[in-house]
C-alpha positions in Angstrom: 109.3 -228.6 176.2 107.1 -225.4 176.0 104.7 -223.7 173.7 105.3 -220.0 173.6 102.9 -217.3 172.2 103.8 -213.7 171.6 101.3 -210.9 170.6 102.6 -207.6 169.2 101.5 -204.9 166.8 98.3 -206.8 166.0 100.3 -210.0 165.2 100.4 -213.3 167.0 103.2 -215.9 166.7 103.5 -219.3 168.3 106.8 -221.0 168.9 108.1 -224.2 170.4 110.8 -224.1 173.0 112.9 -227.3 173.5 116.4 -228.7 173.7 118.2 -229.0 170.3 121.1 -231.4 169.8 124.2 -229.6 168.8 125.5 -230.7 165.4 128.2 -229.3 163.1 127.0 -227.4 160.0 128.5 -230.2 157.8 125.7 -232.5 158.9 123.2 -230.2 157.2 120.7 -230.4 160.1 121.4 -226.9 161.5 121.8 -224.5 158.7 123.6 -221.1 159.0 123.4 -218.0 156.9 126.0 -215.7 158.5 129.7 -215.6 159.0 130.9 -215.2 162.6 133.7 -213.4 164.4 136.2 -214.8 166.9 135.8 -212.0 169.6 132.1 -212.5 170.4 132.5 -216.3 170.5 135.4 -216.1 172.9 133.3 -213.9 175.2 130.4 -216.3 175.0 132.6 -219.3 175.7 134.0 -217.6 178.8 130.4 -217.1 180.0 129.5 -220.7 179.4 132.6 -221.9 181.2 131.6 -219.8 184.2 127.9 -220.7 184.3 127.9 -224.2 182.8 124.5 -223.5 181.3 122.5 -222.1 178.3 121.2 -218.8 179.5 118.8 -217.9 176.6 117.2 -219.7 173.7 118.7 -219.5 170.2 116.1 -218.8 167.5 115.5 -221.2 164.6 112.9 -221.4 161.8 111.7 -224.5 160.0 109.4 -225.5 157.2 106.6 -227.1 159.3 103.8 -227.3 156.7 103.7 -231.1 156.7 105.3 -231.8 160.1 102.1 -231.7 162.3 103.8 -229.4 164.8 101.3 -226.6 164.3 98.5 -229.0 165.3 100.4 -229.7 168.5 100.9 -226.0 169.3 97.3 -225.2 168.5 96.0 -227.9 170.8 98.3 -227.0 173.7 97.5 -223.3 173.5 93.8 -224.0 174.1 94.7 -224.7 177.7 95.3 -222.2 180.5 98.9 -221.0 180.2 101.4 -221.7 183.0 102.8 -218.2 182.7 101.4 -215.0 181.2 103.2 -211.6 181.3 103.7 -208.3 179.5 107.2 -207.5 178.2 108.9 -204.1 178.7 108.2 -203.3 175.0 104.5 -204.0 175.4 104.6 -207.5 173.9 102.2 -210.0 175.4 103.6 -213.5 176.2 102.0 -216.7 177.2 103.8 -220.0 178.0 102.5 -223.6 178.3 104.5 -226.5 179.7 104.3 -229.7 177.7 104.7 -232.6 180.0 102.7 -235.2 178.0 105.2 -237.8 176.8 103.0 -238.7 173.9 103.1 -235.1 172.6 106.8 -234.9 173.3 107.4 -238.0 171.3 105.2 -236.7 168.4 107.2 -233.4 168.3 110.5 -235.3 168.4 109.4 -237.5 165.5 108.3 -234.5 163.5 111.7 -232.9 163.8 113.6 -236.1 163.2 114.4 -235.4 159.5 113.6 -231.7 159.5 116.5 -229.2 159.0 116.4 -225.9 160.9 117.8 -222.5 159.9 119.4 -220.3 162.4 117.3 -217.1 162.6 119.3 -215.5 165.4 122.3 -216.9 167.3 125.1 -217.9 165.0 127.8 -216.9 167.5 126.0 -218.5 170.4 125.4 -221.8 168.4 129.1 -222.1 167.4 130.1 -221.3 170.9 127.8 -224.0 172.3 129.2 -226.5 169.8 132.7 -225.6 170.9 131.8 -225.9 174.6 130.1 -229.3 174.0 133.4 -230.6 172.4 135.4 -229.1 175.3 133.1 -230.5 178.0 132.8 -234.0 176.5 130.5 -236.6 178.0 128.1 -239.1 176.6 125.7 -238.4 173.6 122.9 -237.4 175.9 124.9 -235.2 178.2 123.3 -231.8 178.7 126.3 -230.1 177.2 125.4 -231.7 173.9 122.2 -229.7 173.6 121.2 -226.0 173.6 118.0 -224.3 174.5 116.2 -223.4 171.3 113.1 -221.5 170.2 111.5 -222.9 166.9 109.2 -220.9 164.7 107.4 -222.3 161.6 108.5 -220.1 158.7 104.8 -220.1 157.5 103.5 -218.7 160.8 101.6 -215.5 159.9 102.9 -213.8 163.0 106.6 -214.2 161.9 108.0 -210.8 161.0 111.3 -210.5 159.2 112.8 -207.0 159.3 115.9 -205.7 157.3 119.3 -205.4 158.8 120.7 -201.9 158.5 124.4 -201.0 158.4 126.1 -197.6 158.8 129.4 -196.9 157.1 130.9 -193.9 159.0 133.8 -192.9 156.9 136.0 -193.6 153.9 133.1 -194.4 151.4 131.8 -192.2 148.7 129.1 -193.2 146.3 127.8 -191.8 143.0 125.0 -192.6 140.7 122.3 -192.3 143.3 119.0 -190.3 143.4 119.3 -186.9 145.1 117.2 -186.6 148.3 116.4 -183.2 150.0 116.7 -184.4 153.6 117.5 -187.2 156.0 113.7 -188.0 156.3 113.4 -188.2 152.5 116.5 -190.5 152.3 115.1 -192.9 154.9 111.7 -192.9 153.1 113.5 -193.7 149.9 115.2 -196.7 151.5 111.9 -198.3 152.7 111.1 -201.6 151.1 114.2 -201.5 148.9 117.7 -203.0 148.8 119.5 -199.7 148.8 122.1 -197.5 150.5 121.7 -193.9 151.8 124.6 -191.6 151.4 125.4 -188.2 153.0 128.5 -186.2 151.9 129.2 -182.5 151.7 125.7 -181.6 152.8 124.1 -183.8 150.1 121.8 -186.9 150.5 121.5 -189.7 148.0 119.6 -192.9 147.7 121.7 -195.5 145.8 119.8 -198.7 144.7 121.9 -201.8 145.2 120.3 -203.9 142.5 120.8 -204.0 138.8 123.5 -201.9 137.0 124.9 -199.7 139.7 128.0 -197.4 139.6 130.1 -197.0 142.8 133.1 -195.0 143.8 135.5 -196.6 146.2 138.1 -194.8 148.2 141.4 -196.5 148.6 143.9 -194.3 150.5 143.6 -190.8 149.0 142.5 -192.1 145.6 139.0 -192.8 144.3 138.3 -195.6 141.8 135.0 -195.9 139.9 133.6 -199.3 139.6 130.7 -200.7 137.7 128.6 -203.4 139.4 127.6 -206.5 137.3 124.0 -206.4 136.2 121.8 -208.3 138.6 124.5 -208.4 141.3 124.6 -206.6 144.6 127.9 -204.7 144.7 130.2 -204.7 147.7 131.4 -201.4 149.2 135.0 -201.3 150.4 136.6 -198.8 152.8 
């Protein structure tokens, strides 16, 4: 078990690194929020079969307000770190080893009835779960666990950024706000649920909230659609 601290852009976040028991989503202990694809999981499974190990931590968030975990990480981080280094992107990292069995037991008890949400690593988690079933072994076999990094969702250093998607062809939108340039389009997307469009030398910013009109392209024909109020519309190619 380890306490990890990262400092970046004036922020500081503390995490806990430990082994997490692999459980199916149906148990409602590990909670997903993304769909996964077969290809990446097959690739990851081949890697696990070749190495027989978990090569990197999966990232989870949890609601730790009443768990007491923050008190543990605060106390441990007052000591001299076992490792300190600067990442290639300028982030500062410090790592403390937790060997005290009393502290380990306290953290284990705090997470006993605490669900965790996958922040990053859905494909890797499902792959690890498949590998555990394939490898078999007793309940406490190492294959039944994965390396995990846990972050309190209330940690002030936790930064959640948007996920951007680019649709390269076959989609035309209407009803957006005209933008004079790419820079203006990107500025218009900042802090909003919206799509940027470029077609025929014209930029648009299309809000994806509320009552939004879209144009879909199906083959060589275009079909206007009206999104339901308050719903985020889907865009089909």
